[in-house]
Each structure stands twice: as C-alpha cells, then as structure tokens.
MDAnalysis code that builds the backbone (N, CA, C; Angstrom):
import MDAnalysis as mda
import numpy as np

u = mda.Universe.empty(168, n_residues=56, atom_resindex=np.repeat(np.arange(56), 3), trajectory=True)
u.add_TopologyAttr("name", ["N", "CA", "C"] * 56)
u.add_TopologyAttr("resid", np.arange(1, 57))
u.add_TopologyAttr("resname", ["LEU", "THR", "THR", "GLU", "TRP", "ALA", "TYR", "ALA", "GLN", "THR", "TYR", "ARG", "SER", "GLU", "ALA", "GLU", "ARG", "ALA", "GLY", "THR", "TYR", "GLN", "HIS", "TRP", "LEU", "HIS", "HIS", "TYR", "ASN", "HIS", "HIS", "ARG", "PRO", "HIS", "THR", "GLY", "ILE", "GLY", "GLY", "MET", "THR", "PRO", "ILE", "ASP", "ARG", "LEU", "ARG", "VAL", "HIS", "ASN", "LEU", "PRO", "VAL", "LYS", "ASN", "MET"])
u.atoms.positions = np.array([
    [-5.268, -45.105, 1.786],
    [-5.326, -45.803, 3.052],
    [-5.746, -44.854, 4.167],
    [-5.154, -43.694, 4.217],
    [-5.496, -42.789, 5.314],
    [-6.904, -42.226, 5.175],
    [-7.308, -41.858, 3.974],
    [-8.634, -41.261, 3.819],
    [-9.747, -42.294, 3.818],
    [-9.472, -43.513, 3.370],
    [-10.516, -44.528, 3.314],
    [-10.601, -45.392, 4.565],
    [-9.541, -45.444, 5.344],
    [-9.575, -46.278, 6.544],
    [-9.105, -45.541, 7.792],
    [-7.869, -45.166, 7.841],
    [-7.270, -44.673, 9.085],
    [-7.968, -43.433, 9.642],
    [-8.360, -42.511, 8.776],
    [-8.979, -41.274, 9.245],
    [-10.385, -41.084, 8.694],
    [-10.994, -42.141, 8.197],
    [-12.339, -42.042, 7.635],
    [-13.400, -41.861, 8.712],
    [-13.098, -42.269, 9.911],
    [-14.016, -42.082, 11.034],
    [-13.206, -41.878, 12.302],
    [-13.872, -41.507, 13.353],
    [-13.201, -41.263, 14.622],
    [-13.146, -42.553, 15.430],
    [-11.986, -42.871, 15.944],
    [-11.789, -44.036, 16.797],
    [-11.420, -43.559, 18.194],
    [-11.793, -44.324, 19.203],
    [-11.496, -43.946, 20.588],
    [-10.039, -44.204, 20.950],
    [-9.377, -45.092, 20.205],
    [-7.973, -45.392, 20.500],
    [-7.308, -45.964, 19.253],
    [-5.998, -45.997, 19.276],
    [-5.248, -46.603, 18.181],
    [-5.531, -48.093, 18.117],
    [-5.739, -48.730, 19.258],
    [-6.067, -50.158, 19.283],
    [-7.405, -50.421, 18.593],
    [-8.374, -49.560, 18.820],
    [-9.667, -49.714, 18.152],
    [-9.504, -49.554, 16.643],
    [-8.739, -48.561, 16.220],
    [-8.481, -48.347, 14.792],
    [-7.794, -49.580, 14.199],
    [-6.772, -50.081, 14.848],
    [-6.038, -51.245, 14.350],
    [-6.937, -52.475, 14.270],
    [-7.903, -52.573, 15.171],
    [-8.812, -53.707, 15.166],
    [-9.738, -53.747, 13.964],
    [-9.877, -52.640, 13.272],
    [-10.743, -52.596, 12.085],
    [-9.973, -52.836, 10.794],
    [-8.667, -52.880, 10.854],
    [-7.845, -52.927, 9.639],
    [-8.069, -54.179, 8.801],
    [-8.079, -55.347, 9.391],
    [-8.218, -56.580, 8.609],
    [-9.546, -56.619, 7.861],
    [-10.617, -56.186, 8.508],
    [-11.923, -56.141, 7.845],
    [-11.885, -55.168, 6.667],
    [-11.317, -53.985, 6.879],
    [-11.224, -52.992, 5.815],
    [-10.363, -53.510, 4.666],
    [-9.249, -54.131, 4.978],
    [-8.357, -54.644, 3.954],
    [-9.043, -55.717, 3.106],
    [-9.810, -56.586, 3.741],
    [-10.563, -57.593, 3.004],
    [-11.557, -56.910, 2.057],
    [-12.286, -55.938, 2.550],
    [-13.240, -55.211, 1.708],
    [-12.519, -54.548, 0.536],
    [-11.415, -53.901, 0.814],
    [-10.655, -53.182, -0.209],
    [-10.180, -54.115, -1.317],
    [-9.717, -55.293, -0.972],
    [-9.161, -56.214, -1.959],
    [-10.180, -57.138, -2.620],
    [-11.284, -57.436, -1.930],
    [-12.240, -58.415, -2.435],
    [-13.550, -57.824, -2.941],
    [-13.918, -56.630, -2.490],
    [-15.252, -56.114, -2.799],
    [-15.267, -54.719, -3.414],
    [-14.257, -53.926, -3.212],
    [-14.247, -52.543, -3.692],
    [-13.679, -52.475, -5.106],
    [-14.487, -52.014, -6.073],
    [-13.967, -51.862, -7.438],
    [-12.891, -50.770, -7.494],
    [-11.885, -50.988, -8.306],
    [-10.786, -50.035, -8.466],
    [-10.806, -49.518, -9.906],
    [-10.920, -48.222, -10.065],
    [-10.982, -47.658, -11.413],
    [-9.681, -47.869, -12.177],
    [-8.572, -47.915, -11.491],
    [-7.277, -48.086, -12.149],
    [-7.094, -49.443, -12.809],
    [-7.934, -50.401, -12.454],
    [-7.855, -51.732, -13.075],
    [-9.205, -52.101, -13.692],
    [-9.837, -51.083, -14.268],
    [-11.052, -51.312, -15.034],
    [-12.276, -51.674, -14.218],
    [-12.359, -51.220, -12.993],
    [-13.515, -51.494, -12.158],
    [-13.504, -52.861, -11.501],
    [-12.420, -53.580, -11.649],
    [-12.300, -54.895, -11.017],
    [-11.784, -54.734, -9.595],
    [-11.938, -55.785, -8.804],
    [-11.290, -55.807, -7.501],
    [-9.888, -56.383, -7.704],
    [-8.958, -56.106, -6.814],
    [-7.623, -56.687, -6.963],
    [-7.642, -58.218, -7.027],
    [-8.498, -58.862, -6.254],
    [-8.560, -60.323, -6.273],
    [-9.066, -60.816, -7.630],
    [-10.082, -60.158, -8.181],
    [-10.573, -60.549, -9.501],
    [-9.501, -60.363, -10.565],
    [-8.722, -59.316, -10.442],
    [-7.652, -59.079, -11.418],
    [-6.608, -60.194, -11.362],
    [-6.298, -60.647, -10.158],
    [-5.352, -61.758, -10.031],
    [-5.897, -63.012, -10.711],
    [-7.184, -63.262, -10.536],
    [-7.794, -64.444, -11.161],
    [-7.729, -64.364, -12.682],
    [-7.934, -63.185, -13.238],
    [-7.885, -63.000, -14.692],
    [-6.508, -63.365, -15.230],
    [-5.484, -63.047, -14.479],
    [-4.108, -63.315, -14.911],
    [-3.600, -64.663, -14.407],
    [-4.517, -65.489, -13.885],
    [-4.203, -66.846, -13.445],
    [-3.089, -66.902, -12.398],
    [-3.035, -65.929, -11.542],
    [-2.077, -65.949, -10.456],
    [-2.707, -66.637, -9.263],
    [-1.942, -67.364, -8.473],
    [-2.519, -68.008, -7.292],
    [-3.012, -66.952, -6.310],
    [-4.196, -67.159, -5.768],
    [-4.787, -66.222, -4.821],
    [-4.773, -66.873, -3.450],
    [-4.093, -66.245, -2.512],
    [-3.998, -66.762, -1.154],
    [-4.988, -66.041, -0.246],
    [-5.298, -66.650, 0.861],
    [-6.128, -66.047, 1.907],
    [-7.503, -65.656, 1.422],
    [-8.114, -66.482, 0.655],
    [-9.464, -66.173, 0.187],
    [-10.387, -66.648, 1.225],
])
C-alpha cells in the first residue's frame, strides 16, 4: 500500500493523496494481477470461488 499508492508519487497535501485512494483501490482489486493468487485479480478470484462480489 505505501509503495504502490501512498508514497509512489509526490502529493501536494494529504487531502490530495486521499483523493486518489478510491481510484487506486479499484485498480488494485479489479485490474492489477496478483502473483500470490496465480496472476488473477482479487475480484476474479472471488468469482472463481462463487462468492458474491459487491461494488462492481
């Protein structure tokens, strides 16, 4: 979280940094492959296990 979002770039304020969090979180869960789960995204992994997916 800190290396990929919070400190990955310079922000002018904490408010500016916080304003980018939801977009980053969506990318992290829906679009970024995770090696720990076989290159799938967390949302895809939930679908494989037939778990309900909220906030899509």
